PyMOL Python script that loads the backbone (N, CA, C, O; Angstrom):
from pymol import cmd

cmd.read_pdbstr("""\
ATOM      1  N   UNK A   1       9.539 -26.260   3.708  1.00  0.00           N
ATOM      2  CA  UNK A   1       9.437 -25.057   4.130  1.00  0.00           C
ATOM      3  C   UNK A   1       7.875 -25.248   3.929  1.00  0.00           C
ATOM      4  O   UNK A   1       7.382 -25.747   2.918  1.00  0.00           O
ATOM      5  N   UNK A   2       7.335 -24.898   4.756  1.00  0.00           N
ATOM      6  CA  UNK A   2       6.227 -23.972   4.848  1.00  0.00           C
ATOM      7  C   UNK A   2       6.024 -22.933   5.182  1.00  0.00           C
ATOM      8  O   UNK A   2       5.898 -22.606   6.362  1.00  0.00           O
ATOM      9  N   UNK A   3       5.916 -21.892   3.851  1.00  0.00           N
ATOM     10  CA  UNK A   3       5.429 -20.303   4.380  1.00  0.00           C
ATOM     11  C   UNK A   3       4.475 -20.055   5.029  1.00  0.00           C
ATOM     12  O   UNK A   3       3.650 -20.947   4.830  1.00  0.00           O
ATOM     13  N   UNK A   4       3.967 -19.050   5.977  1.00  0.00           N
ATOM     14  CA  UNK A   4       3.164 -18.281   6.983  1.00  0.00           C
ATOM     15  C   UNK A   4       2.737 -17.316   5.723  1.00  0.00           C
ATOM     16  O   UNK A   4       3.072 -16.195   6.106  1.00  0.00           O
ATOM     17  N   UNK A   5       2.400 -17.241   4.950  1.00  0.00           N
ATOM     18  CA  UNK A   5       1.601 -15.683   4.090  1.00  0.00           C
ATOM     19  C   UNK A   5       0.792 -15.736   4.146  1.00  0.00           C
ATOM     20  O   UNK A   5       0.015 -16.669   3.944  1.00  0.00           O
ATOM     21  N   UNK A   6       0.529 -13.751   4.741  1.00  0.00           N
ATOM     22  CA  UNK A   6      -0.744 -14.327   4.697  1.00  0.00           C
ATOM     23  C   UNK A   6      -1.386 -11.846   3.733  1.00  0.00           C
ATOM     24  O   UNK A   6      -0.889 -10.737   3.537  1.00  0.00           O
ATOM     25  N   UNK A   7      -2.398 -12.452   3.618  1.00  0.00           N
ATOM     26  CA  UNK A   7      -2.651 -10.823   2.728  1.00  0.00           C
ATOM     27  C   UNK A   7      -3.794 -10.842   2.567  1.00  0.00           C
ATOM     28  O   UNK A   7      -4.680 -11.634   2.245  1.00  0.00           O
ATOM     29  N   UNK A   8      -3.592  -9.279   2.993  1.00  0.00           N
ATOM     30  CA  UNK A   8      -4.484  -8.626   3.368  1.00  0.00           C
ATOM     31  C   UNK A   8      -4.737  -7.132   3.076  1.00  0.00           C
ATOM     32  O   UNK A   8      -3.742  -6.413   3.163  1.00  0.00           O
ATOM     33  N   UNK A   9      -5.928  -6.538   2.738  1.00  0.00           N
ATOM     34  CA  UNK A   9      -6.181  -4.965   2.179  1.00  0.00           C
ATOM     35  C   UNK A   9      -5.223  -3.844   2.891  1.00  0.00           C
ATOM     36  O   UNK A   9      -5.458  -3.638   4.081  1.00  0.00           O
ATOM     37  N   UNK A  10      -4.276  -3.178   2.341  1.00  0.00           N
ATOM     38  CA  UNK A  10      -4.015  -2.033   3.066  1.00  0.00           C
ATOM     39  C   UNK A  10      -4.803  -1.268   3.735  1.00  0.00           C
ATOM     40  O   UNK A  10      -5.894  -1.093   3.192  1.00  0.00           O
ATOM     41  N   UNK A  11      -4.624  -0.690   4.831  1.00  0.00           N
ATOM     42  CA  UNK A  11      -5.232   0.489   5.766  1.00  0.00           C
ATOM     43  C   UNK A  11      -3.952   1.806   5.766  1.00  0.00           C
ATOM     44  O   UNK A  11      -2.786   1.862   5.374  1.00  0.00           O
ATOM     45  N   UNK A  12      -5.022   2.883   6.512  1.00  0.00           N
ATOM     46  CA  UNK A  12      -4.455   4.126   6.546  1.00  0.00           C
ATOM     47  C   UNK A  12      -3.377   3.959   7.167  1.00  0.00           C
ATOM     48  O   UNK A  12      -2.442   4.568   6.647  1.00  0.00           O
ATOM     49  N   UNK A  13      -3.103   3.339   8.138  1.00  0.00           N
ATOM     50  CA  UNK A  13      -1.629   2.488   9.306  1.00  0.00           C
ATOM     51  C   UNK A  13      -0.150   2.650   8.489  1.00  0.00           C
ATOM     52  O   UNK A  13       0.881   3.312   8.602  1.00  0.00           O
ATOM     53  N   UNK A  14      -0.873   1.331   7.348  1.00  0.00           N
ATOM     54  CA  UNK A  14      -0.226   0.839   6.735  1.00  0.00           C
ATOM     55  C   UNK A  14       1.135   1.419   5.288  1.00  0.00           C
ATOM     56  O   UNK A  14       2.111   0.906   4.740  1.00  0.00           O
ATOM     57  N   UNK A  15       0.326   2.844   5.213  1.00  0.00           N
ATOM     58  CA  UNK A  15       1.089   3.716   4.415  1.00  0.00           C
ATOM     59  C   UNK A  15       2.969   3.680   4.447  1.00  0.00           C
ATOM     60  O   UNK A  15       3.804   3.334   3.611  1.00  0.00           O
ATOM     61  N   UNK A  16       3.040   4.102   5.542  1.00  0.00           N
ATOM     62  CA  UNK A  16       4.642   4.437   5.692  1.00  0.00           C
ATOM     63  C   UNK A  16       5.318   2.793   5.529  1.00  0.00           C
ATOM     64  O   UNK A  16       6.288   2.701   4.777  1.00  0.00           O
ATOM     65  N   UNK A  17       4.767   1.382   6.292  1.00  0.00           N
ATOM     66  CA  UNK A  17       5.610   0.614   6.111  1.00  0.00           C
ATOM     67  C   UNK A  17       5.628   0.744   4.677  1.00  0.00           C
ATOM     68  O   UNK A  17       6.776   0.895   4.258  1.00  0.00           O
ATOM     69  N   UNK A  18       4.506   0.735   3.553  1.00  0.00           N
ATOM     70  CA  UNK A  18       4.350   0.350   2.315  1.00  0.00           C
ATOM     71  C   UNK A  18       4.682   1.414   0.985  1.00  0.00           C
ATOM     72  O   UNK A  18       4.516   1.224  -0.220  1.00  0.00           O
ATOM     73  N   UNK A  19       5.362   2.922   1.922  1.00  0.00           N
ATOM     74  CA  UNK A  19       6.576   3.982   0.816  1.00  0.00           C
ATOM     75  C   UNK A  19       7.278   2.945   1.058  1.00  0.00           C
ATOM     76  O   UNK A  19       7.510   2.352   0.005  1.00  0.00           O
ATOM     77  N   UNK A  20       8.196   1.921   2.888  1.00  0.00           N
ATOM     78  CA  UNK A  20       9.654   1.949   3.013  1.00  0.00           C
ATOM     79  C   UNK A  20       9.915   0.870   1.647  1.00  0.00           C
ATOM     80  O   UNK A  20      10.829   0.896   0.822  1.00  0.00           O
ATOM     81  N   UNK A  21       8.742  -0.072   1.761  1.00  0.00           N
ATOM     82  CA  UNK A  21       8.805  -1.634   0.873  1.00  0.00           C
ATOM     83  C   UNK A  21       9.005  -0.913  -0.365  1.00  0.00           C
ATOM     84  O   UNK A  21      10.027  -1.389  -0.861  1.00  0.00           O
ATOM     85  N   UNK A  22       8.452   0.175  -1.261  1.00  0.00           N
ATOM     86  CA  UNK A  22       8.657   0.827  -2.594  1.00  0.00           C
ATOM     87  C   UNK A  22       9.387   1.686  -2.637  1.00  0.00           C
ATOM     88  O   UNK A  22       9.255   2.533  -3.520  1.00  0.00           O
ATOM     89  N   UNK A  23      10.426   1.774  -1.688  1.00  0.00           N
ATOM     90  CA  UNK A  23      11.306   2.759  -1.503  1.00  0.00           C
ATOM     91  C   UNK A  23      12.931   1.912  -2.210  1.00  0.00           C
ATOM     92  O   UNK A  23      13.679   2.053  -3.178  1.00  0.00           O
ATOM     93  N   UNK A  24      12.801   0.995  -0.959  1.00  0.00           N
ATOM     94  CA  UNK A  24      13.967  -0.567  -1.260  1.00  0.00           C
ATOM     95  C   UNK A  24      13.431  -1.630  -2.610  1.00  0.00           C
ATOM     96  O   UNK A  24      14.206  -2.386  -3.197  1.00  0.00           O
ATOM     97  N   UNK A  25      12.061  -1.504  -2.911  1.00  0.00           N
ATOM     98  CA  UNK A  25      12.093  -2.256  -3.755  1.00  0.00           C
ATOM     99  C   UNK A  25      13.175  -1.570  -5.252  1.00  0.00           C
ATOM    100  O   UNK A  25      14.133  -2.231  -5.653  1.00  0.00           O
ATOM    101  N   UNK A  26      12.814  -0.278  -5.863  1.00  0.00           N
ATOM    102  CA  UNK A  26      12.753  -0.218  -6.705  1.00  0.00           C
ATOM    103  C   UNK A  26      14.448   1.001  -6.789  1.00  0.00           C
ATOM    104  O   UNK A  26      14.902   1.769  -7.636  1.00  0.00           O
ATOM    105  N   UNK A  27      14.888   0.539  -5.362  1.00  0.00           N
ATOM    106  CA  UNK A  27      16.632   1.376  -5.138  1.00  0.00           C
ATOM    107  C   UNK A  27      16.379   2.436  -5.844  1.00  0.00           C
ATOM    108  O   UNK A  27      15.364   3.011  -5.450  1.00  0.00           O
ATOM    109  N   UNK A  28      16.987   3.014  -6.889  1.00  0.00           N
ATOM    110  CA  UNK A  28      17.539   3.962  -7.528  1.00  0.00           C
ATOM    111  C   UNK A  28      16.447   5.304  -7.603  1.00  0.00           C
ATOM    112  O   UNK A  28      16.608   6.471  -7.244  1.00  0.00           O
ATOM    113  N   UNK A  29      15.506   4.749  -8.105  1.00  0.00           N
ATOM    114  CA  UNK A  29      13.551   5.049  -7.942  1.00  0.00           C
ATOM    115  C   UNK A  29      12.775   5.032  -7.415  1.00  0.00           C
ATOM    116  O   UNK A  29      11.648   5.396  -7.751  1.00  0.00           O
ATOM    117  N   UNK A  30      13.265   4.422  -5.983  1.00  0.00           N
ATOM    118  CA  UNK A  30      11.950   4.045  -5.023  1.00  0.00           C
ATOM    119  C   UNK A  30      11.701   5.356  -4.378  1.00  0.00           C
ATOM    120  O   UNK A  30      10.612   5.560  -3.841  1.00  0.00           O
ATOM    121  N   UNK A  31      12.901   6.525  -4.395  1.00  0.00           N
ATOM    122  CA  UNK A  31      11.628   7.807  -4.123  1.00  0.00           C
ATOM    123  C   UNK A  31      11.330   8.244  -5.377  1.00  0.00           C
ATOM    124  O   UNK A  31      12.473   7.995  -5.759  1.00  0.00           O
ATOM    125  N   UNK A  32      11.041   8.484  -5.923  1.00  0.00           N
ATOM    126  CA  UNK A  32      10.277   8.904  -6.897  1.00  0.00           C
ATOM    127  C   UNK A  32       8.995   7.631  -7.665  1.00  0.00           C
ATOM    128  O   UNK A  32       8.449   7.746  -8.762  1.00  0.00           O
ATOM    129  N   UNK A  33       8.852   6.731  -6.864  1.00  0.00           N
ATOM    130  CA  UNK A  33       7.759   5.829  -6.983  1.00  0.00           C
ATOM    131  C   UNK A  33       7.045   5.647  -6.375  1.00  0.00           C
ATOM    132  O   UNK A  33       5.918   5.155  -6.425  1.00  0.00           O
ATOM    133  N   UNK A  34       8.105   6.338  -5.201  1.00  0.00           N
ATOM    134  CA  UNK A  34       6.953   6.360  -3.896  1.00  0.00           C
ATOM    135  C   UNK A  34       6.135   7.796  -4.198  1.00  0.00           C
ATOM    136  O   UNK A  34       4.931   8.039  -4.120  1.00  0.00           O
ATOM    137  N   UNK A  35       6.797   8.294  -4.417  1.00  0.00           N
ATOM    138  CA  UNK A  35       6.080   9.930  -5.190  1.00  0.00           C
ATOM    139  C   UNK A  35       4.779   9.432  -5.628  1.00  0.00           C
ATOM    140  O   UNK A  35       3.653   9.427  -5.129  1.00  0.00           O
ATOM    141  N   UNK A  36       5.280   9.025  -6.695  1.00  0.00           N
ATOM    142  CA  UNK A  36       4.139   8.356  -7.645  1.00  0.00           C
ATOM    143  C   UNK A  36       3.229   7.897  -6.823  1.00  0.00           C
ATOM    144  O   UNK A  36       2.583   8.617  -6.061  1.00  0.00           O
ATOM    145  N   UNK A  37       3.114   6.682  -6.918  1.00  0.00           N
ATOM    146  CA  UNK A  37       2.566   5.751  -5.300  1.00  0.00           C
ATOM    147  C   UNK A  37       1.397   7.359  -4.622  1.00  0.00           C
ATOM    148  O   UNK A  37       0.206   7.565  -4.857  1.00  0.00           O
ATOM    149  N   UNK A  38       2.256   8.093  -3.882  1.00  0.00           N
ATOM    150  CA  UNK A  38       1.104   8.992  -3.171  1.00  0.00           C
ATOM    151  C   UNK A  38       0.634  10.336  -2.961  1.00  0.00           C
ATOM    152  O   UNK A  38       0.165  11.101  -2.118  1.00  0.00           O
ATOM    153  N   UNK A  39       1.320  10.139  -5.206  1.00  0.00           N
ATOM    154  CA  UNK A  39       0.659  10.716  -6.158  1.00  0.00           C
ATOM    155  C   UNK A  39      -0.854  10.229  -5.684  1.00  0.00           C
ATOM    156  O   UNK A  39      -1.678  10.587  -4.843  1.00  0.00           O
ATOM    157  N   UNK A  40      -0.741   9.156  -6.759  1.00  0.00           N
ATOM    158  CA  UNK A  40      -2.437   8.588  -7.028  1.00  0.00           C
ATOM    159  C   UNK A  40      -2.696   8.373  -5.942  1.00  0.00           C
ATOM    160  O   UNK A  40      -3.071   9.499  -5.614  1.00  0.00           O
ATOM    161  N   UNK A  41      -2.827   7.599  -4.811  1.00  0.00           N
ATOM    162  CA  UNK A  41      -3.376   7.824  -3.412  1.00  0.00           C
ATOM    163  C   UNK A  41      -4.051   9.205  -3.556  1.00  0.00           C
ATOM    164  O   UNK A  41      -5.268   9.094  -3.708  1.00  0.00           O
ATOM    165  N   UNK A  42      -3.638  10.357  -3.551  1.00  0.00           N
ATOM    166  CA  UNK A  42      -4.328  11.966  -3.415  1.00  0.00           C
ATOM    167  C   UNK A  42      -5.221  12.483  -4.234  1.00  0.00           C
ATOM    168  O   UNK A  42      -5.991  13.343  -3.805  1.00  0.00           O
ATOM    169  N   UNK A  43      -5.298  11.937  -5.918  1.00  0.00           N
ATOM    170  CA  UNK A  43      -5.702  12.051  -6.576  1.00  0.00           C
ATOM    171  C   UNK A  43      -6.649  10.702  -6.703  1.00  0.00           C
ATOM    172  O   UNK A  43      -7.048  10.409  -7.830  1.00  0.00           O
ATOM    173  N   UNK A  44      -6.974   9.973  -5.714  1.00  0.00           N
ATOM    174  CA  UNK A  44      -8.230   8.933  -5.493  1.00  0.00           C
ATOM    175  C   UNK A  44      -8.381   7.972  -6.227  1.00  0.00           C
ATOM    176  O   UNK A  44      -9.193   7.048  -6.289  1.00  0.00           O
ATOM    177  N   UNK A  45      -6.901   8.500  -7.172  1.00  0.00           N
ATOM    178  CA  UNK A  45      -7.060   6.856  -8.698  1.00  0.00           C
ATOM    179  C   UNK A  45      -6.596   5.505  -8.374  1.00  0.00           C
ATOM    180  O   UNK A  45      -6.375   4.634  -9.216  1.00  0.00           O
ATOM    181  N   UNK A  46      -6.441   5.358  -6.920  1.00  0.00           N
ATOM    182  CA  UNK A  46      -6.332   4.031  -6.352  1.00  0.00           C
ATOM    183  C   UNK A  46      -7.084   2.546  -5.934  1.00  0.00           C
ATOM    184  O   UNK A  46      -7.005   2.105  -4.788  1.00  0.00           O
ATOM    185  N   UNK A  47      -7.818   1.845  -7.023  1.00  0.00           N
ATOM    186  CA  UNK A  47      -8.818   1.161  -6.418  1.00  0.00           C
ATOM    187  C   UNK A  47      -8.489   0.017  -5.678  1.00  0.00           C
ATOM    188  O   UNK A  47      -9.378  -0.432  -4.955  1.00  0.00           O
ATOM    189  N   UNK A  48      -7.711  -0.392  -5.695  1.00  0.00           N
ATOM    190  CA  UNK A  48      -7.263  -1.427  -4.047  1.00  0.00           C
ATOM    191  C   UNK A  48      -5.605  -1.629  -4.322  1.00  0.00           C
ATOM    192  O   UNK A  48      -4.869  -1.645  -5.309  1.00  0.00           O
ATOM    193  N   UNK A  49      -5.447  -1.783  -2.745  1.00  0.00           N
ATOM    194  CA  UNK A  49      -3.861  -1.441  -2.780  1.00  0.00           C
ATOM    195  C   UNK A  49      -3.947  -3.004  -1.729  1.00  0.00           C
ATOM    196  O   UNK A  49      -4.588  -2.732  -0.714  1.00  0.00           O
ATOM    197  N   UNK A  50      -3.592  -4.139  -1.730  1.00  0.00           N
ATOM    198  CA  UNK A  50      -2.793  -5.250  -0.383  1.00  0.00           C
ATOM    199  C   UNK A  50      -1.451  -5.493  -0.538  1.00  0.00           C
ATOM    200  O   UNK A  50      -0.776  -5.274  -1.543  1.00  0.00           O
ATOM    201  N   UNK A  51      -0.978  -6.119   0.878  1.00  0.00           N
ATOM    202  CA  UNK A  51       0.342  -6.059   1.056  1.00  0.00           C
ATOM    203  C   UNK A  51      -0.181  -7.849   1.648  1.00  0.00           C
ATOM    204  O   UNK A  51      -1.302  -8.088   2.098  1.00  0.00           O
ATOM    205  N   UNK A  52       1.067  -9.024   1.476  1.00  0.00           N
ATOM    206  CA  UNK A  52       1.468  -9.483   1.826  1.00  0.00           C
ATOM    207  C   UNK A  52       3.261  -9.374   3.086  1.00  0.00           C
ATOM    208  O   UNK A  52       4.334  -8.772   3.026  1.00  0.00           O
ATOM    209  N   UNK A  53       2.609 -10.334   4.023  1.00  0.00           N
ATOM    210  CA  UNK A  53       3.534  -9.991   4.488  1.00  0.00           C
ATOM    211  C   UNK A  53       3.466 -11.746   6.186  1.00  0.00           C
ATOM    212  O   UNK A  53       2.522 -12.536   6.131  1.00  0.00           O
ATOM    213  N   UNK A  54       4.437 -11.891   7.201  1.00  0.00           N
ATOM    214  CA  UNK A  54       4.710 -13.035   7.652  1.00  0.00           C
ATOM    215  C   UNK A  54       5.003 -12.927   9.195  1.00  0.00           C
ATOM    216  O   UNK A  54       4.678 -11.893   9.779  1.00  0.00           O
ATOM    217  N   UNK A  55       5.381 -13.576   9.619  1.00  0.00           N
ATOM    218  CA  UNK A  55       5.820 -13.288  10.874  1.00  0.00           C
ATOM    219  C   UNK A  55       7.197 -12.481  11.149  1.00  0.00           C
ATOM    220  O   UNK A  55       7.604 -12.216  12.280  1.00  0.00           O
ATOM    221  N   UNK A  56       8.070 -12.014   9.546  1.00  0.00           N
ATOM    222  CA  UNK A  56       9.292 -10.824   9.903  1.00  0.00           C
ATOM    223  C   UNK A  56       8.452  -9.729   9.570  1.00  0.00           C
ATOM    224  O   UNK A  56       8.592  -8.642  10.131  1.00  0.00           O
ATOM    225  N   UNK A  57       7.574  -9.936   8.682  1.00  0.00           N
ATOM    226  CA  UNK A  57       6.732  -8.123   8.343  1.00  0.00           C
ATOM    227  C   UNK A  57       6.466  -8.320   6.758  1.00  0.00           C
ATOM    228  O   UNK A  57       6.324  -9.333   6.073  1.00  0.00           O
ATOM    229  N   UNK A  58       6.461  -7.413   6.558  1.00  0.00           N
ATOM    230  CA  UNK A  58       6.000  -6.752   5.305  1.00  0.00           C
ATOM    231  C   UNK A  58       6.592  -7.591   4.413  1.00  0.00           C
ATOM    232  O   UNK A  58       7.787  -7.763   4.652  1.00  0.00           O
ATOM    233  N   UNK A  59       5.983  -8.422   3.059  1.00  0.00           N
ATOM    234  CA  UNK A  59       6.852  -8.916   1.889  1.00  0.00           C
ATOM    235  C   UNK A  59       6.808  -7.626   1.162  1.00  0.00           C
ATOM    236  O   UNK A  59       7.626  -6.741   0.910  1.00  0.00           O
ATOM    237  N   UNK A  60       5.507  -7.848   0.908  1.00  0.00           N
ATOM    238  CA  UNK A  60       5.184  -6.693  -1.167  1.00  0.00           C
ATOM    239  C   UNK A  60       4.355  -6.526  -0.615  1.00  0.00           C
ATOM    240  O   UNK A  60       3.944  -6.937   0.469  1.00  0.00           O
ATOM    241  N   UNK A  61       3.904  -5.667  -1.574  1.00  0.00           N
ATOM    242  CA  UNK A  61       2.886  -4.544  -1.619  1.00  0.00           C
ATOM    243  C   UNK A  61       2.264  -4.743  -3.454  1.00  0.00           C
ATOM    244  O   UNK A  61       2.960  -4.948  -4.449  1.00  0.00           O
ATOM    245  N   UNK A  62       1.137  -4.627  -3.391  1.00  0.00           N
ATOM    246  CA  UNK A  62       0.670  -4.314  -4.952  1.00  0.00           C
ATOM    247  C   UNK A  62      -0.663  -2.926  -4.666  1.00  0.00           C
ATOM    248  O   UNK A  62      -1.343  -2.485  -3.739  1.00  0.00           O
ATOM    249  N   UNK A  63      -0.437  -2.682  -6.113  1.00  0.00           N
ATOM    250  CA  UNK A  63      -1.840  -1.312  -6.491  1.00  0.00           C
ATOM    251  C   UNK A  63      -2.161  -1.725  -7.570  1.00  0.00           C
ATOM    252  O   UNK A  63      -1.468  -2.343  -8.378  1.00  0.00           O
ATOM    253  N   UNK A  64      -3.013  -1.472  -7.630  1.00  0.00           N
ATOM    254  CA  UNK A  64      -4.179  -1.079  -8.877  1.00  0.00           C
ATOM    255  C   UNK A  64      -4.788   0.485  -9.181  1.00  0.00           C
ATOM    256  O   UNK A  64      -5.395   1.249  -8.431  1.00  0.00           O
ATOM    257  N   UNK A  65      -4.505   0.584 -10.134  1.00  0.00           N
ATOM    258  CA  UNK A  65      -4.742   1.979 -10.546  1.00  0.00           C
ATOM    259  C   UNK A  65      -5.799   2.170 -11.893  1.00  0.00           C
ATOM    260  O   UNK A  65      -6.021   1.384 -12.813  1.00  0.00           O
ATOM    261  N   UNK A  66      -6.473   3.827 -11.568  1.00  0.00           N
ATOM    262  CA  UNK A  66      -7.429   3.670 -12.691  1.00  0.00           C
ATOM    263  C   UNK A  66      -6.696   5.284 -13.354  1.00  0.00           C
ATOM    264  O   UNK A  66      -6.286   6.400 -13.034  1.00  0.00           O
ATOM    265  N   UNK A  67      -6.928   4.371 -14.456  1.00  0.00           N
ATOM    266  CA  UNK A  67      -6.087   4.930 -15.833  1.00  0.00           C
ATOM    267  C   UNK A  67      -7.088   5.007 -16.853  1.00  0.00           C
ATOM    268  O   UNK A  67      -8.146   4.379 -16.827  1.00  0.00           O
ATOM    269  N   UNK A  68      -6.725   5.791 -17.746  1.00  0.00           N
ATOM    270  CA  UNK A  68      -7.467   6.079 -18.719  1.00  0.00           C
ATOM    271  C   UNK A  68      -6.323   5.862 -20.426  1.00  0.00           C
ATOM    272  O   UNK A  68      -5.258   6.444 -20.630  1.00  0.00           O
ATOM    273  N   UNK A  69      -6.997   4.906 -21.341  1.00  0.00           N
ATOM    274  CA  UNK A  69      -6.394   4.687 -22.759  1.00  0.00           C
ATOM    275  C   UNK A  69      -7.435   5.157 -23.581  1.00  0.00           C
ATOM    276  O   UNK A  69      -8.645   4.967 -23.702  1.00  0.00           O
ATOM    277  N   UNK A  70      -6.021   6.245 -24.422  1.00  0.00           N
ATOM    278  CA  UNK A  70      -6.789   6.861 -24.943  1.00  0.00           C
ATOM    279  C   UNK A  70      -6.720   6.301 -26.540  1.00  0.00           C
ATOM    280  O   UNK A  70      -5.688   5.817 -27.005  1.00  0.00           O
ATOM    281  N   UNK A  71      -7.805   6.423 -27.202  1.00  0.00           N
ATOM    282  CA  UNK A  71      -7.673   4.949 -28.438  1.00  0.00           C
ATOM    283  C   UNK A  71      -7.741   6.110 -29.598  1.00  0.00           C
ATOM    284  O   UNK A  71      -7.924   7.294 -29.313  1.00  0.00           O
ATOM    285  N   UNK A  72      -7.583   5.663 -30.847  1.00  0.00           N
ATOM    286  CA  UNK A  72      -7.448   5.953 -32.266  1.00  0.00           C
ATOM    287  C   UNK A  72      -8.099   7.909 -32.521  1.00  0.00           C
ATOM    288  O   UNK A  72      -7.605   8.935 -32.989  1.00  0.00           O
ATOM    289  N   UNK A  73      -9.397   7.525 -31.898  1.00  0.00           N
ATOM    290  CA  UNK A  73     -10.620   8.352 -32.267  1.00  0.00           C
ATOM    291  C   UNK A  73     -10.772   9.982 -31.552  1.00  0.00           C
ATOM    292  O   UNK A  73     -11.508  10.950 -31.741  1.00  0.00           O
ATOM    293  N   UNK A  74      -9.564   9.628 -30.591  1.00  0.00           N
ATOM    294  CA  UNK A  74      -9.263  10.931 -29.598  1.00  0.00           C
ATOM    295  C   UNK A  74     -10.391  10.207 -28.259  1.00  0.00           C
ATOM    296  O   UNK A  74      -9.961  10.694 -27.214  1.00  0.00           O
ATOM    297  N   UNK A  75     -11.469   9.382 -27.960  1.00  0.00           N
ATOM    298  CA  UNK A  75     -11.822   9.085 -26.713  1.00  0.00           C
ATOM    299  C   UNK A  75     -11.674   8.262 -26.039  1.00  0.00           C
ATOM    300  O   UNK A  75     -11.002   7.408 -26.616  1.00  0.00           O
ATOM    301  N   UNK A  76     -11.919   7.982 -25.081  1.00  0.00           N
ATOM    302  CA  UNK A  76     -10.607   7.022 -23.272  1.00  0.00           C
ATOM    303  C   UNK A  76     -11.653   6.306 -23.113  1.00  0.00           C
ATOM    304  O   UNK A  76     -12.735   6.440 -23.684  1.00  0.00           O
ATOM    305  N   UNK A  77     -11.381   5.615 -22.416  1.00  0.00           N
ATOM    306  CA  UNK A  77     -11.442   3.877 -22.447  1.00  0.00           C
ATOM    307  C   UNK A  77     -11.017   4.139 -20.650  1.00  0.00           C
ATOM    308  O   UNK A  77     -10.042   4.794 -20.282  1.00  0.00           O
ATOM    309  N   UNK A  78     -11.895   3.529 -19.828  1.00  0.00           N
ATOM    310  CA  UNK A  78     -10.994   3.696 -18.341  1.00  0.00           C
ATOM    311  C   UNK A  78     -11.110   2.530 -18.239  1.00  0.00           C
ATOM    312  O   UNK A  78     -12.005   1.834 -18.717  1.00  0.00           O
ATOM    313  N   UNK A  79      -9.549   1.965 -17.134  1.00  0.00           N
ATOM    314  CA  UNK A  79      -9.035   1.001 -17.154  1.00  0.00           C
ATOM    315  C   UNK A  79      -8.204   0.915 -15.930  1.00  0.00           C
ATOM    316  O   UNK A  79      -8.404   1.793 -15.089  1.00  0.00           O
ATOM    317  N   UNK A  80      -7.369   0.077 -15.697  1.00  0.00           N
ATOM    318  CA  UNK A  80      -7.138  -0.340 -14.678  1.00  0.00           C
ATOM    319  C   UNK A  80      -5.404  -0.826 -14.619  1.00  0.00           C
ATOM    320  O   UNK A  80      -4.778  -1.490 -15.446  1.00  0.00           O
ATOM    321  N   UNK A  81      -5.030  -0.344 -13.587  1.00  0.00           N
ATOM    322  CA  UNK A  81      -3.374  -0.464 -14.228  1.00  0.00           C
ATOM    323  C   UNK A  81      -2.442  -0.812 -12.951  1.00  0.00           C
ATOM    324  O   UNK A  81      -2.382  -0.095 -11.952  1.00  0.00           O
ATOM    325  N   UNK A  82      -1.677  -2.094 -13.140  1.00  0.00           N
ATOM    326  CA  UNK A  82      -1.329  -2.622 -12.136  1.00  0.00           C
ATOM    327  C   UNK A  82       0.235  -2.348 -11.629  1.00  0.00           C
ATOM    328  O   UNK A  82       1.181  -3.068 -11.950  1.00  0.00           O
ATOM    329  N   UNK A  83       0.370  -0.658 -10.404  1.00  0.00           N
ATOM    330  CA  UNK A  83       1.520  -0.091 -10.232  1.00  0.00           C
ATOM    331  C   UNK A  83       1.047   0.784  -9.281  1.00  0.00           C
ATOM    332  O   UNK A  83       0.005   1.431  -9.172  1.00  0.00           O
ATOM    333  N   UNK A  84       2.683   0.580  -8.189  1.00  0.00           N
ATOM    334  CA  UNK A  84       3.853  -0.539  -8.244  1.00  0.00           C
ATOM    335  C   UNK A  84       3.776  -1.951  -7.977  1.00  0.00           C
ATOM    336  O   UNK A  84       2.854  -2.104  -7.176  1.00  0.00           O
ATOM    337  N   UNK A  85       4.159  -2.750  -8.186  1.00  0.00           N
ATOM    338  CA  UNK A  85       4.039  -4.455  -7.559  1.00  0.00           C
ATOM    339  C   UNK A  85       6.137  -3.501  -7.000  1.00  0.00           C
ATOM    340  O   UNK A  85       7.134  -3.009  -7.529  1.00  0.00           O
ATOM    341  N   UNK A  86       5.493  -3.872  -5.521  1.00  0.00           N
ATOM    342  CA  UNK A  86       7.155  -4.028  -4.691  1.00  0.00           C
ATOM    343  C   UNK A  86       7.392  -5.080  -4.193  1.00  0.00           C
ATOM    344  O   UNK A  86       6.456  -5.413  -3.465  1.00  0.00           O
ATOM    345  N   UNK A  87       8.190  -5.797  -4.212  1.00  0.00           N
ATOM    346  CA  UNK A  87       9.084  -7.009  -2.917  1.00  0.00           C
ATOM    347  C   UNK A  87      10.340  -6.955  -2.191  1.00  0.00           C
ATOM    348  O   UNK A  87      11.500  -6.634  -2.448  1.00  0.00           O
ATOM    349  N   UNK A  88       9.827  -7.292  -1.406  1.00  0.00           N
ATOM    350  CA  UNK A  88      11.373  -6.346  -0.961  1.00  0.00           C
ATOM    351  C   UNK A  88      12.508  -7.427  -1.181  1.00  0.00           C
ATOM    352  O   UNK A  88      12.349  -8.648  -1.197  1.00  0.00           O
ATOM    353  N   UNK A  89      13.706  -6.713  -1.348  1.00  0.00           N
ATOM    354  CA  UNK A  89      14.978  -7.964  -1.938  1.00  0.00           C
ATOM    355  C   UNK A  89      15.203  -8.742  -0.826  1.00  0.00           C
ATOM    356  O   UNK A  89      15.006  -8.419   0.346  1.00  0.00           O
ATOM    357  N   UNK A  90      15.685  -9.934  -1.314  1.00  0.00           N
ATOM    358  CA  UNK A  90      15.644 -10.625  -0.259  1.00  0.00           C
ATOM    359  C   UNK A  90      14.423 -11.829  -0.496  1.00  0.00           C
ATOM    360  O   UNK A  90      14.716 -12.966  -0.866  1.00  0.00           O
ATOM    361  N   UNK A  91      13.135 -11.425  -0.244  1.00  0.00           N
ATOM    362  CA  UNK A  91      11.323 -12.182  -0.227  1.00  0.00           C
ATOM    363  C   UNK A  91      11.479 -12.297  -1.451  1.00  0.00           C
ATOM    364  O   UNK A  91      11.270 -13.500  -1.293  1.00  0.00           O
ATOM    365  N   UNK A  92      11.678 -12.194  -2.743  1.00  0.00           N
ATOM    366  CA  UNK A  92      11.408 -12.707  -3.913  1.00  0.00           C
ATOM    367  C   UNK A  92      11.261 -14.059  -4.312  1.00  0.00           C
ATOM    368  O   UNK A  92      11.002 -14.332  -5.484  1.00  0.00           O
TER     369      UNK A  92
END
""", "prot")
cmd.dss("prot")
cmd.show_as("cartoon", "prot")
cmd.util.cbc("prot")
cmd.orient("prot")
């Protein structure tokens, strides 16, 4: 079986659909994770987000966010964090 999956950057019009995937993928913690994603977007911390889709619709959503890692001396190092990574149930 050949999979016809396409990957593309998330657009503003995709936000509702990506929220649905996050809620579904994280089950009991889905609403909390979706709220976290909204906060990262609102704070301007999202470096990039992409989705995977096929003819049946959205399969998965991935986000890279800006974070800072504190060093032992108290200084901070800028980094990127992959979160959340959400895949619809049954599409893993």
